[in-house]
All heavy atoms as an XYZ file, in Angstrom:
969
protein
N     151.616      2.829     -6.387
C     151.346      3.725     -5.279
C     151.577      2.955     -3.984
O     151.179      1.805     -3.855
C     149.912      4.231     -5.383
C     149.511      5.123     -4.235
S     148.774      6.643     -4.768
C     150.069      7.778     -4.479
N     152.175      3.605     -3.054
C     152.493      3.012     -1.763
C     151.237      2.937     -0.897
O     150.600      3.955     -0.598
C     153.571      3.870     -1.094
C     153.997      3.377      0.264
O     153.564      2.283      0.676
O     154.777      4.091      0.910
N     150.879      1.739     -0.488
C     149.669      1.518      0.321
C     149.722      2.314      1.626
O     148.719      2.898      2.047
C     149.518      0.032      0.611
C     148.316     -0.295      1.469
C     148.191     -1.807      1.686
N     147.215     -2.132      2.680
C     145.923     -2.289      2.460
N     145.449     -2.123      1.239
N     145.088     -2.594      3.427
N     150.887      2.360      2.268
C     151.009      3.109      3.530
C     150.757      4.598      3.316
O     150.135      5.250      4.155
C     152.383      2.875      4.152
C     152.538      1.466      4.677
O     151.576      0.853      5.139
N     153.747      0.938      4.587
N     151.226      5.126      2.204
C     150.999      6.543      1.902
C     149.501      6.809      1.718
O     148.974      7.787      2.251
C     151.772      6.955      0.651
C     151.514      8.373      0.146
C     151.874      9.405      1.201
C     152.277      8.610     -1.144
N     148.836      5.950      0.976
C     147.394      6.125      0.762
C     146.648      6.074      2.091
O     145.748      6.879      2.344
C     146.853      5.067     -0.224
C     145.334      5.144     -0.321
C     147.472      5.252     -1.595
N     147.026      5.152      2.950
C     146.369      5.043      4.258
C     146.618      6.289      5.112
O     145.713      6.760      5.805
C     146.832      3.778      4.994
C     146.439      2.484      4.290
S     144.687      2.361      3.933
C     144.033      2.164      5.566
N     147.827      6.840      5.045
C     148.113      8.086      5.786
C     147.283      9.240      5.239
O     146.739     10.043      5.993
C     149.603      8.416      5.718
C     150.447      7.659      6.702
C     151.813      8.284      6.952
N     152.434      8.891      5.802
C     153.312      8.280      4.993
N     153.633      7.031      5.179
N     153.852      8.928      3.977
N     147.192      9.325      3.912
C     146.386     10.389      3.314
C     144.919     10.237      3.687
O     144.218     11.224      3.899
C     146.555     10.392      1.791
C     147.931     10.798      1.274
C     147.990     10.627     -0.237
C     148.284     12.212      1.674
N     144.437      9.004      3.775
C     143.040      8.753      4.142
C     142.734      9.206      5.566
O     141.578      9.443      5.902
C     142.707      7.270      3.974
N     143.758      9.365      6.388
C     143.562      9.894      7.738
C     143.274     11.386      7.754
O     142.898     11.946      8.789
N     143.453     12.051      6.615
C     143.128     13.470      6.405
C     143.954     14.433      7.254
O     143.558     15.587      7.444
C     141.631     13.722      6.602
S     140.620     12.887      5.368
N     145.092     13.997      7.745
C     145.954     14.907      8.495
C     146.448     16.052      7.605
O     146.640     17.169      8.073
C     147.152     14.134      9.065
C     147.986     14.943     10.026
C     149.087     14.117     10.669
O     148.830     12.953     11.023
O     150.192     14.650     10.798
N     146.598     15.782      6.304
C     147.030     16.825      5.371
C     146.030     17.976      5.338
O     146.405     19.130      5.146
C     147.260     16.247      3.964
C     146.008     15.913      3.203
C     145.461     16.823      2.316
C     145.383     14.677      3.361
C     144.308     16.518      1.608
C     144.238     14.361      2.654
C     143.698     15.288      1.779
N     144.744     17.682      5.551
C     143.722     18.730      5.564
C     143.873     19.584      6.813
O     143.823     20.816      6.749
C     142.299     18.127      5.488
C     141.251     19.234      5.470
C     142.142     17.225      4.280
N     144.081     18.942      7.945
C     144.254     19.671      9.200
C     145.472     20.592      9.148
O     145.477     21.657      9.756
C     144.377     18.691     10.357
C     143.107     17.890     10.594
C     143.307     16.708     11.536
O     144.439     16.487     12.003
O     142.309     15.999     11.779
N     146.507     20.181      8.399
C     147.734     20.970      8.278
C     147.732     21.905      7.077
O     148.727     22.575      6.821
C     148.934     20.024      8.167
C     149.189     19.208      9.405
C     150.398     18.330      9.185
C     150.761     17.527     10.419
N     151.958     16.686     10.187
N     146.609     21.949      6.332
C     146.503     22.774      5.115
C     147.598     22.448      4.109
O     148.142     23.328      3.447
C     146.513     24.262      5.458
C     145.341     24.664      6.294
O     144.213     24.248      6.028
N     145.574     25.442      7.325
N     147.920     21.168      3.987
C     148.932     20.731      3.023
C     148.267     20.396      1.699
O     147.074     20.116      1.638
C     149.689     19.519      3.560
C     150.508     19.848      4.791
C     151.184     18.638      5.404
O     150.729     17.491      5.174
O     152.175     18.844      6.114
N     149.063     20.417      0.652
C     148.570     20.162     -0.693
C     149.133     18.848     -1.214
O     150.176     18.385     -0.764
C     148.965     21.310     -1.616
C     148.461     22.636     -1.090
O     147.295     22.772     -0.755
N     149.346     23.610     -0.989
N     148.427     18.268     -2.194
C     148.828     16.997     -2.777
C     148.858     17.156     -4.289
O     147.928     17.726     -4.879
C     147.844     15.869     -2.400
C     147.811     15.671     -0.890
C     148.219     14.566     -3.108
C     146.728     14.700     -0.434
N     149.902     16.638     -4.905
C     150.037     16.627     -6.354
C     150.180     15.176     -6.788
O     151.089     14.477     -6.339
C     151.268     17.437     -6.776
C     151.548     17.539     -8.256
C     150.443     18.297     -8.959
C     152.885     18.229     -8.475
N     149.267     14.719     -7.643
C     149.283     13.337     -8.113
C     149.467     13.351     -9.620
O     148.668     13.959    -10.344
C     147.980     12.602     -7.739
C     147.807     12.579     -6.211
C     147.980     11.188     -8.310
C     146.490     12.021     -5.743
N     150.519     12.695    -10.093
C     150.786     12.623    -11.523
C     150.757     11.174    -11.988
O     150.926     10.254    -11.190
C     152.165     13.228    -11.878
O     153.182     12.422    -11.283
C     152.286     14.650    -11.388
N     150.546     11.005    -13.253
C     150.553      9.669    -13.841
C     149.878      9.699    -15.191
O     149.203     10.667    -15.555
N     150.064      8.637    -15.935
C     149.485      8.575    -17.270
C     147.982      8.313    -17.203
O     147.428      8.002    -16.142
C     150.188      7.499    -18.097
O     150.065      6.250    -17.452
N     147.343      8.433    -18.342
C     145.909      8.217    -18.450
C     145.543      6.804    -18.002
O     146.204      5.840    -18.362
C     145.465      8.419    -19.912
O     145.810      9.740    -20.307
C     143.980      8.212    -20.068
N     144.502      6.713    -17.179
C     143.957      5.417    -16.812
C     144.577      4.732    -15.614
O     144.218      3.600    -15.302
N     145.474      5.406    -14.896
C     146.108      4.753    -13.742
C     145.314      4.916    -12.451
O     145.650      4.308    -11.447
C     147.573      5.223    -13.529
C     148.440      4.868    -14.713
C     147.633      6.707    -13.224
N     144.274      5.750    -12.460
C     143.429      5.875    -11.281
C     143.602      7.149    -10.482
O     143.198      7.206     -9.318
N     144.169      8.187    -11.082
C     144.359      9.455    -10.374
C     143.023     10.037     -9.911
O     142.870     10.405     -8.756
C     145.087     10.469    -11.265
C     146.462     10.068    -11.702
C     147.090     11.106    -12.620
C     146.312     11.405    -13.861
N     146.204     10.327    -14.839
N     142.073     10.111    -10.824
C     140.757     10.674    -10.490
C     140.051      9.822     -9.446
O     139.400     10.350     -8.537
C     139.887     10.786    -11.743
O     140.462     11.698    -12.651
N     140.170      8.522     -9.563
C     139.569      7.608     -8.595
C     140.157      7.856     -7.205
O     139.420      7.945     -6.215
C     139.815      6.160     -9.024
C     139.217      5.145     -8.089
C     137.881      4.780     -8.195
C     139.985      4.558     -7.095
C     137.317      3.853     -7.330
C     139.429      3.623     -6.225
C     138.105      3.275     -6.346
O     137.556      2.370     -5.488
N     141.471      8.004     -7.140
C     142.144      8.224     -5.858
C     141.722      9.546     -5.230
O     141.392      9.592     -4.040
C     143.661      8.174     -6.028
C     144.487      8.437     -4.778
C     144.184      7.418     -3.683
C     145.972      8.429     -5.116
N     141.705     10.626     -6.008
C     141.338     11.914     -5.409
C     139.871     11.946     -5.008
O     139.511     12.587     -4.023
C     141.684     13.131     -6.301
C     143.171     13.226     -6.523
C     140.932     13.138     -7.598
N     139.023     11.249     -5.765
C     137.618     11.158     -5.381
C     137.484     10.422     -4.055
O     136.724     10.843     -3.172
C     136.800     10.457     -6.478
O     136.930     11.211     -7.694
C     135.331     10.360     -6.108
N     138.239      9.337     -3.901
C     138.208      8.585     -2.643
C     138.728      9.431     -1.485
O     138.161      9.418     -0.385
C     139.022      7.302     -2.776
N     139.802     10.192     -1.709
C     140.332     11.062     -0.655
C     139.330     12.156     -0.299
O     139.145     12.485      0.878
C     141.663     11.678     -1.078
C     142.853     10.737     -1.169
C     144.068     11.463     -1.745
C     143.177     10.131      0.194
N     138.668     12.718     -1.318
C     137.646     13.730     -1.055
C     136.473     13.157     -0.285
O     135.963     13.786      0.647
N     136.054     11.976     -0.646
C     134.958     11.309      0.052
C     135.328     11.051      1.507
O     134.536     11.310      2.421
C     134.620      9.997     -0.667
C     133.471      9.241     -0.057
C     132.154      9.653     -0.255
C     133.691      8.111      0.720
C     131.094      8.966      0.308
C     132.638      7.415      1.287
C     131.342      7.845      1.086
O     130.300      7.163      1.643
N     136.559     10.575      1.734
C     137.010     10.316      3.098
C     137.073     11.609      3.906
O     136.700     11.633      5.083
C     138.383      9.618      3.095
C     138.898      9.273      4.469
C     138.023      8.276      5.211
O     137.391      7.417      4.601
N     137.976      8.379      6.517
N     137.514     12.688      3.269
C     137.547     13.983      3.960
C     136.138     14.416      4.357
O     135.939     14.949      5.454
C     138.218     15.033      3.075
N     135.159     14.155      3.494
C     133.758     14.465      3.836
C     133.307     13.649      5.043
O     132.657     14.181      5.944
C     132.841     14.180      2.651
S     132.986     15.344      1.295
N     133.651     12.370      5.052
C     133.293     11.519      6.189
C     133.908     12.057      7.475
O     133.282     12.017      8.536
C     133.739     10.059      5.926
C     132.864      9.432      4.838
C     133.695      9.219      7.197
C     133.332      8.082      4.357
N     135.125     12.591      7.366
C     135.819     13.148      8.535
C     135.275     14.520      8.933
O     135.740     15.116      9.899
C     137.319     13.249      8.257
C     138.008     11.918      8.011
C     138.112     11.067      9.257
O     138.235     11.625     10.358
O     138.048      9.829      9.116
N     134.324     15.048      8.174
C     133.685     16.316      8.532
C     134.237     17.539      7.823
O     133.871     18.669      8.160
N     135.079     17.348      6.837
C     135.641     18.473      6.096
C     134.758     18.803      4.889
O     134.068     17.946      4.352
C     137.062     18.148      5.622
C     138.039     17.955      6.736
C     138.499     16.687      7.056
C     138.500     19.033      7.478
C     139.406     16.483      8.087
C     139.405     18.842      8.513
C     139.851     17.574      8.813
N     134.812     20.066      4.473
C     134.073     20.507      3.287
C     134.986     20.369      2.069
O     136.124     20.842      2.087
C     133.615     21.951      3.448
C     132.607     22.127      4.578
C     132.224     23.571      4.759
C     133.366     24.240      5.486
N     133.161     25.638      5.799
N     134.473     19.729      1.025
C     135.276     19.401     -0.146
C     134.563     19.844     -1.418
O     133.358     19.656     -1.548
C     135.531     17.872     -0.220
C     136.349     17.512     -1.450
C     136.216     17.378      1.049
N     135.329     20.415     -2.342
C     134.829     20.723     -3.680
C     135.702     20.013     -4.696
O     136.928     20.077     -4.614
C     134.895     22.223     -3.969
C     133.583     22.925     -3.794
O     132.555     22.295     -3.580
N     133.611     24.236     -3.890
N     135.061     19.356     -5.661
C     135.763     18.689     -6.755
C     135.505     19.486     -8.028
O     134.361     19.844     -8.315
C     135.239     17.262     -6.934
C     135.728     16.604     -8.198
C     136.856     15.802     -8.188
C     135.062     16.797     -9.395
C     137.314     15.210     -9.350
C     135.511     16.213    -10.566
C     136.631     15.426    -10.534
O     137.084     14.853    -11.698
N     136.564     19.745     -8.792
C     136.422     20.456    -10.060
C     137.242     19.780    -11.134
O     138.408     19.442    -10.914
C     136.934     21.906     -9.955
C     136.211     22.758     -8.975
C     136.759     23.020     -7.737
C     134.983     23.318     -9.286
C     136.098     23.817     -6.810
C     134.315     24.113     -8.366
C     134.880     24.368     -7.134
N     136.649     19.618    -12.312
C     137.436     19.370    -13.505
C     138.034     20.730    -13.837
O     137.301     21.725    -13.933
C     136.539     18.858    -14.635
C     137.276     18.767    -15.936
O     137.544     19.784    -16.573
N     137.595     17.557    -16.329
N     139.330     20.801    -13.999
C     140.003     22.096    -14.091
C     139.484     22.953    -15.248
O     139.195     24.139    -15.058
C     141.523     21.895    -14.206
O     141.963     21.148    -13.074
C     142.253     23.222    -14.217
N     139.347     22.395    -16.420
C     138.898     23.209    -17.554
C     137.470     23.716    -17.345
O     137.152     24.856    -17.696
C     139.018     22.434    -18.865
O     138.246     21.268    -18.833
N     136.605     22.895    -16.744
C     135.238     23.337    -16.467
C     135.203     24.415    -15.392
O     134.384     25.335    -15.444
C     134.370     22.152    -16.067
C     134.097     21.205    -17.216
C     133.259     20.032    -16.783
C     133.047     19.063    -17.936
N     132.321     17.863    -17.515
N     136.106     24.319    -14.407
C     136.172     25.354    -13.370
C     136.523     26.702    -13.978
O     135.871     27.710    -13.689
C     137.196     24.988    -12.294
C     137.506     26.106    -11.289
C     136.274     26.427    -10.439
C     138.688     25.729    -10.416
N     137.535     26.723    -14.838
C     137.941     28.000    -15.421
C     136.867     28.554    -16.352
O     136.669     29.769    -16.416
C     139.296     27.884    -16.110
C     140.424     27.758    -15.129
C     141.262     26.665    -15.154
C     140.638     28.714    -14.160
C     142.299     26.530    -14.241
C     141.662     28.597    -13.231
C     142.496     27.502    -13.280
N     136.150     27.689    -17.058
C     135.032     28.155    -17.887
C     133.943     28.762    -17.007
O     133.384     29.821    -17.326
C     134.489     26.996    -18.718
N     133.654     28.101    -15.893
C     132.628     28.598    -14.958
C     133.038     29.950    -14.374
O     132.223     30.872    -14.284
C     132.430     27.584    -13.839
C     131.451     27.997    -12.777
C     131.344     26.930    -11.705
C     130.385     27.349    -10.611
N     130.202     26.298     -9.603
N     134.309     30.084    -13.999
C     134.769     31.345    -13.418
C     134.818     32.457    -14.461
O     134.560     33.620    -14.138
C     136.136     31.156    -12.754
C     136.117     30.303    -11.491
C     137.533     30.072    -10.976
C     135.252     30.937    -10.414
N     135.106     32.114    -15.698
C     135.092     33.117    -16.767
C     133.670     33.641    -16.970
O     133.460     34.839    -17.134
C     135.635     32.499    -18.055
C     136.021     33.515    -19.099
C     136.748     32.863    -20.257
C     138.207     32.720    -19.877
N     139.068     32.335    -20.982
N     132.693     32.749    -16.934
C     131.292     33.171    -17.053
C     130.879     33.988    -15.830
O     130.119     34.962    -15.955
C     130.388     31.957    -17.210
C     130.507     31.314    -18.566
S     129.558     29.810    -18.878
C     128.261     29.806    -17.718
N     131.370     33.624    -14.654
C     131.050     34.371    -13.438
C     131.595     35.792    -13.510
O     130.956     36.729    -13.015
C     131.593     33.643    -12.209
N     132.759     35.958    -14.126
C     133.296     37.322    -14.308
C     132.366     38.146    -15.178
O     132.135     39.325    -14.909
C     134.687     37.265    -14.952
C     135.794     37.020    -13.991
C     137.145     37.110    -14.686
C     138.259     36.827    -13.695
N     139.584     36.877    -14.326
N     131.829     37.518    -16.207
C     130.959     38.232    -17.144
C     129.645     38.659    -16.502
O     129.116     39.727    -16.828
C     130.690     37.362    -18.372
N     129.109     37.842    -15.593
C     127.812     38.207    -15.009
C     127.914     38.777    -13.593
O     126.912     38.929    -12.916
C     126.833     37.029    -15.054
C     127.187     35.888    -14.111
O     128.068     36.056    -13.257
O     126.556     34.821    -14.236
N     129.120     39.082    -13.136
C     129.293     39.751    -11.850
C     129.323     38.842    -10.636
O     129.312     39.333     -9.511
N     129.372     37.537    -10.839
C     129.350     36.596     -9.711
C     130.734     36.057     -9.368
O     130.854     35.138     -8.558
C     128.415     35.436    -10.030
N     131.776     36.622     -9.948
C     133.134     36.100     -9.792
C     133.585     36.061     -8.327
O     134.040     35.028     -7.845
C     134.101     36.947    -10.623
C     135.537     36.521    -10.543
C     135.961     35.344    -11.145
C     136.480     37.309     -9.892
C     137.285     34.948    -11.089
C     137.803     36.926     -9.842
C     138.201     35.753    -10.438
O     139.512     35.377    -10.369
N     133.449     37.152     -7.618
C     133.891     37.196     -6.218
C     133.087     36.243     -5.345
O     133.630     35.620     -4.429
C     133.818     38.621     -5.674
C     134.800     39.609     -6.301
C     134.585     41.007     -5.727
C     136.229     39.165     -6.113
N     131.819     36.080     -5.634
C     130.979     35.140     -4.901
C     131.454     33.699     -5.144
O     131.508     32.896     -4.213
C     129.519     35.312     -5.318
C     128.545     34.524     -4.489
C     127.078     34.870     -4.750
N     126.716     34.910     -6.164
C     126.357     36.019     -6.836
N     126.285     37.175     -6.206
N     126.050     35.966     -8.105
N     131.808     33.375     -6.376
C     132.312     32.038     -6.695
C     133.649     31.778     -6.007
O     133.883     30.697     -5.471
C     132.452     31.843     -8.209
C     131.137     31.752     -8.941
C     130.295     30.563     -8.518
O     130.849     29.484     -8.239
O     129.062     30.717     -8.463
N     134.535     32.763     -6.005
C     135.820     32.606     -5.311
C     135.602     32.429     -3.811
O     136.303     31.634     -3.171
C     136.733     33.812     -5.567
C     137.368     33.909     -6.946
C     138.285     35.134     -7.015
C     138.129     32.660     -7.319
N     134.639     33.126     -3.256
C     134.347     32.988     -1.822
C     133.847     31.582     -1.501
O     134.203     31.018     -0.465
C     133.327     34.037     -1.387
N     133.027     31.002     -2.383
C     132.560     29.629     -2.184
C     133.740     28.658     -2.154
O     133.776     27.753     -1.322
C     131.606     29.212     -3.311
C     130.232     29.775     -3.228
C     129.409     29.227     -4.398
C     128.149     29.998     -4.612
N     127.410     29.513     -5.800
N     134.666     28.852     -3.075
C     135.849     27.985     -3.134
C     136.670     28.147     -1.863
O     137.148     27.173     -1.282
C     136.691     28.306     -4.383
C     135.923     27.903     -5.644
C     138.049     27.619     -4.326
C     136.549     28.397     -6.935
N     136.821     29.374     -1.421
C     137.641     29.666     -0.252
C     137.098     29.008      1.011
O     137.854     28.620      1.901
C     137.754     31.184     -0.065
C     138.521     31.619      1.146
C     139.971     31.161      1.124
O     140.550     30.915      0.074
N     140.571     31.031      2.277
N     135.789     28.860      1.105
C     135.182     28.297      2.317
C     135.401     26.791      2.458
O     135.149     26.235      3.520
C     133.687     28.602      2.342
C     133.367     30.048      2.661
C     131.891     30.244      2.955
N     131.027     29.929      1.835
C     130.612     30.806      0.919
N     130.998     32.064      1.007
N     129.814     30.439     -0.058
N     135.850     26.137      1.413
C     136.035     24.685      1.453
C     137.364     24.331      2.113
O     138.352     25.043      1.969
C     136.005     24.108      0.032
C     134.748     24.451     -0.744
C     133.479     24.064     -0.013
O     133.290     22.914      0.351
N     132.605     25.027      0.211
N     137.376     23.216      2.818
C     138.606     22.745      3.439
C     139.540     22.110      2.406
O     140.757     22.199      2.522
C     138.292     21.713      4.532
C     137.446     22.305      5.649
O     137.847     23.357      6.187
O     136.392     21.729      5.962
N     138.945     21.451      1.413
C     139.715     20.777      0.375
C     139.162     21.166     -0.985
O     137.955     21.116     -1.214
C     139.649     19.235      0.511
C     140.456     18.554     -0.586
C     140.124     18.784      1.874
N     140.044     21.537     -1.886
C     139.680     21.822     -3.267
C     140.410     20.810     -4.134
O     141.640     20.701     -4.056
C     140.101     23.234     -3.657
C     139.854     23.558     -5.093
S     140.509     25.187     -5.474
C     139.833     25.419     -7.089
N     139.666     20.066     -4.940
C     140.259     19.083     -5.834
C     140.212     19.633     -7.251
O     139.150     19.993     -7.751
C     139.512     17.734     -5.770
C     139.600     17.154     -4.358
C     140.063     16.763     -6.812
C     138.755     15.924     -4.130
N     141.395     19.729     -7.882
C     141.507     20.136     -9.279
C     141.945     18.921    -10.081
O     143.113     18.538    -10.056
C     142.542     21.257     -9.445
C     142.163     22.637     -8.963
C     143.334     23.599     -9.112
C     140.962     23.157     -9.725
N     141.014     18.317    -10.775
C     141.293     17.108    -11.536
C     141.628     17.460    -12.985
O     141.087     18.418    -13.540
C     140.073     16.187    -11.485
C     140.385     14.759    -11.882
O     141.582     14.399    -11.966
O     139.443     13.992    -12.097
N     142.516     16.700    -13.580
C     142.931     16.874    -14.979
C     143.535     18.243    -15.250
O     143.263     18.876    -16.272
C     141.753     16.616    -15.936
C     141.358     15.163    -15.982
O     142.237     14.300    -15.758
O     140.172     14.872    -16.242
N     144.369     18.697    -14.346
C     145.059     19.972    -14.533
C     146.061     19.838    -15.676
O     146.719     18.824    -15.828
C     145.790     20.383    -13.248
C     146.427     21.732    -13.325
C     145.684     22.869    -13.099
C     147.761     21.866    -13.657
C     146.255     24.121    -13.169
C     148.352     23.110    -13.738
C     147.594     24.245    -13.492
N     146.181     20.859    -16.486
C     147.193     20.888    -17.530
C     146.798     20.244    -18.841
O     147.621     20.176    -19.750
N     145.571     19.767    -18.967
C     145.156     19.195    -20.250
C     145.006     20.286    -21.306
O     145.209     20.042    -22.485
C     143.843     18.421    -20.115
C     143.916     17.117    -19.326
C     142.555     16.425    -19.318
C     144.977     16.192    -19.881
N     144.640     21.483    -20.864
C     144.543     22.629    -21.756
C     145.460     23.721    -21.221
O     145.561     23.919    -20.008
C     143.120     23.162    -21.825
C     142.133     22.202    -22.430
C     140.723     22.778    -22.443
O     140.431     23.748    -21.744
N     139.859     22.188    -23.232
N     146.093     24.412    -22.130
C     146.970     25.509    -21.728
C     146.138     26.643    -21.129
O     145.054     26.959    -21.622
C     147.742     26.030    -22.943
C     148.796     27.041    -22.579
C     149.663     27.395    -23.770
O     149.884     26.529    -24.623
O     150.120     28.553    -23.817
N     146.641     27.229    -20.049
C     145.929     28.324    -19.390
C     146.279     29.641    -20.070
O     147.457     29.943    -20.282
C     146.324     28.410    -17.914
C     145.975     27.228    -17.028
C     146.475     27.475    -15.612
C     144.489     26.967    -17.020
N     145.255     30.424    -20.394
C     145.523     31.762    -20.905
C     145.883     32.666    -19.732
O     145.841     32.259    -18.573
C     144.334     32.291    -21.707
C     143.059     32.434    -20.892
O     143.125     32.493    -19.646
O     141.978     32.496    -21.504
N     146.242     33.901    -20.015
C     146.716     34.795    -18.954
C     145.635     35.053    -17.899
O     145.934     35.121    -16.709
C     147.225     36.113    -19.534
O     146.192     36.783    -20.220
N     144.380     35.168    -18.319
C     143.298     35.407    -17.352
C     143.147     34.216    -16.415
O     142.969     34.383    -15.202
C     141.989     35.683    -18.080
N     143.227     33.006    -16.959
C     143.105     31.814    -16.119
C     144.308     31.625    -15.214
O     144.164     31.124    -14.095
C     142.886     30.566    -16.979
C     141.498     30.516    -17.574
O     140.585     31.180    -17.099
N     141.337     29.735    -18.618
N     145.485     32.025    -15.662
C     146.674     31.953    -14.794
C     146.514     32.891    -13.611
O     146.840     32.544    -12.471
C     147.939     32.271    -15.583
C     148.385     31.147    -16.489
C     149.784     31.368    -17.022
N     149.918     32.563    -17.842
C     149.751     32.590    -19.166
N     149.440     31.485    -19.808
N     149.909     33.710    -19.842
N     145.982     34.078    -13.844
C     145.751     35.034    -12.763
C     144.700     34.495    -11.801
O     144.854     34.579    -10.576
C     145.349     36.416    -13.330
C     146.545     37.042    -14.042
C     144.814     37.329    -12.231
C     146.214     38.273    -14.861
N     143.642     33.899    -12.339
C     142.594     33.300    -11.511
C     143.174     32.194    -10.645
O     142.900     32.123     -9.441
C     141.457     32.751    -12.383
O     140.874     33.839    -13.113
C     140.398     32.062    -11.543
N     143.987     31.323    -11.242
C     144.613     30.239    -10.485
C     145.496     30.801     -9.377
O     145.464     30.311     -8.240
C     145.432     29.342    -11.410
C     146.161     28.185    -10.741
C     145.176     27.225    -10.076
C     147.015     27.453    -11.770
N     146.257     31.823     -9.671
C     147.110     32.452     -8.653
C     146.261     33.014     -7.509
O     146.602     32.847     -6.339
C     147.963     33.550     -9.278
C     148.921     34.268     -8.332
C     149.925     33.295     -7.725
C     149.631     35.392     -9.053
N     145.138     33.652     -7.828
C     144.247     34.182     -6.789
C     143.719     33.055     -5.898
O     143.683     33.194     -4.674
C     143.064     34.923     -7.417
C     143.406     36.254     -8.026
C     142.218     36.895     -8.726
O     141.120     36.284     -8.784
O     142.384     38.017     -9.229
N     143.316     31.961     -6.512
C     142.792     30.829     -5.745
C     143.867     30.276     -4.823
O     143.625     30.035     -3.633
C     142.252     29.735     -6.687
C     140.984     30.227     -7.385
C     141.992     28.438     -5.929
C     140.523     29.334     -8.517
N     145.064     30.086     -5.355
C     146.158     29.529     -4.547
C     146.530     30.484     -3.422
O     146.724     30.060     -2.282
C     147.373     29.197     -5.435
C     147.029     28.017     -6.353
C     148.597     28.878     -4.587
C     148.056     27.734     -7.411
N     146.616     31.769     -3.710
C     146.935     32.745     -2.661
C     145.872     32.751     -1.572
O     146.185     32.812     -0.388
C     147.063     34.147     -3.265
C     148.352     34.367     -4.013
C     148.436     35.766     -4.612
O     147.377     36.410     -4.820
O     149.557     36.197     -4.884
N     144.606     32.696     -1.959
C     143.519     32.693     -0.976
C     143.556     31.441     -0.104
O     143.186     31.482      1.062
C     142.155     32.766     -1.675
C     141.863     34.128     -2.264
O     142.579     35.095     -1.933
O     140.910     34.222     -3.065
N     143.976     30.326     -0.671
C     143.974     29.065      0.056
C     145.254     28.850      0.862
O     145.289     27.962      1.700
C     143.768     27.902     -0.916
C     142.407     27.981     -1.609
C     142.041     26.714     -2.283
N     141.894     25.620     -1.351
C     140.869     25.453     -0.530
N     139.888     26.316     -0.514
N     140.804     24.422      0.283
N     146.281     29.626      0.645
C     147.543     29.431      1.361
C     147.305     29.497      2.871
O     146.814     30.493      3.390
C     148.569     30.477      0.935
C     149.887     30.328      1.620
N     150.717     29.270      1.364
C     150.491     31.071      2.556
C     151.793     29.384      2.119
N     151.674     30.464      2.852
N     147.620     28.408      3.560
C     147.415     28.255      5.001
C     145.942     28.313      5.416
O     145.641     28.453      6.588
C     148.217     29.292      5.798
C     149.695     29.020      5.735
O     150.133     27.875      5.649
N     150.496     30.073      5.748
N     145.022     28.232      4.444
C     143.587     28.261      4.751
C     142.842     27.058      4.201
O     141.623     26.999      4.324
C     142.950     29.538      4.193
C     143.449     30.765      4.888
O     143.523     30.802      6.102
N     143.823     31.765      4.120
N     143.534     26.143      3.577
C     142.877     24.974      3.002
C     143.833     24.192      2.138
O     144.901     24.673      1.782
N     143.437     22.981      1.817
C     144.266     22.092      1.008
C     143.782     22.076     -0.434
O     142.607     22.279     -0.712
C     144.199     20.666      1.564
O     144.725     20.614      2.859
N     144.730     21.825     -1.324
C     144.427     21.639     -2.738
C     145.005     20.290     -3.139
O     146.152     19.978     -2.813
C     145.043     22.750     -3.613
C     144.568     24.129     -3.174
C     144.713     22.510     -5.082
C     145.258     25.278     -3.897
N     144.196     19.504     -3.843
C     144.670     18.256     -4.432
C     144.602     18.434     -5.940
O     143.546     18.788     -6.469
C     143.821     17.049     -4.001
C     143.775     16.920     -2.482
C     144.377     15.772     -4.631
C     142.830     15.815     -1.986
N     145.713     18.217     -6.618
C     145.788     18.405     -8.068
C     146.196     17.096     -8.721
O     147.130     16.450     -8.270
C     146.799     19.512     -8.431
C     146.902     19.700     -9.939
C     146.446     20.823     -7.755
N     145.496     16.724     -9.800
C     145.933     15.600    -10.615
C     146.343     16.137    -11.977
O     145.714     17.060    -12.504
C     144.842     14.534    -10.823
O     143.814     15.042    -11.659
C     144.273     14.048     -9.511
N     147.419     15.569    -12.516
C     147.853     15.952    -13.849
C     148.596     14.812    -14.505
O     149.131     13.931    -13.827
C     148.693     17.227    -13.833
C     150.028     17.213    -13.121
C     150.935     18.229    -13.768
C     149.843     17.570    -11.666
N     148.602     14.846    -15.813
C     149.275     13.814    -16.573
C     150.716     14.189    -16.901
O     151.477     13.367    -17.374
C     148.521     13.527    -17.864
C     147.167     12.930    -17.618
C     146.424     12.632    -18.889
O     146.990     12.579    -19.959
N     145.125     12.443    -18.763
N     151.074     15.407    -16.651
C     152.425     15.881    -16.957
C     153.363     15.392    -15.879
O     153.148     15.651    -14.686
C     152.457     17.429    -17.015
C     151.428     17.932    -18.015
C     153.848     17.923    -17.339
C     151.136     19.396    -17.910
N     154.428     14.655    -16.243
C     155.366     14.202    -15.212
C     156.096     15.383    -14.573
O     156.456     16.341    -15.248
C     156.335     13.298    -15.962
C     156.131     13.581    -17.405
C     154.803     14.228    -17.570
N     156.267     15.334    -13.274
C     156.954     16.389    -12.532
C     158.377     15.933    -12.268
O     158.611     14.843    -11.759
C     156.227     16.687    -11.201
C     156.990     17.711    -10.378
C     154.804     17.149    -11.462
N     159.342     16.759    -12.645
C     160.741     16.437    -12.408
C     161.090     16.680    -10.957
O     160.778     17.707    -10.406
C     161.650     17.301    -13.304
C     161.385     17.113    -14.776
C     161.639     15.698    -15.263
O     162.571     15.037    -14.819
N     160.786     15.205    -16.143
N     161.703     15.700    -10.300
C     162.001     15.788     -8.875
C     163.239     16.416     -8.529
O     164.041     17.074     -8.765
């Protein structure tokens, strides 16, 4: 990882611009550590941050749909400046979770940043 890039990200300008970050790499390289540090720095800078393990988030939202709290949970997510989705792609998303993810991304477009970590290499 480029030290200058990490230092620029730590300045949290990406949050002010509502930009998103995608971090890929194999198990154990420090993806979760890095996003936690970026989230912590964003908190220090005064931004509101939510961290989620992706599979646990979708389980929580599925339960919220069942008990009528789904829209309230989405509103909580929407109010955050930064949403961290850690370990994305470890489990395949069913159609309901894909729709939920699309709703979250649409709601956050130009209204907040998303940081995603995944182990799947992204082709450039």
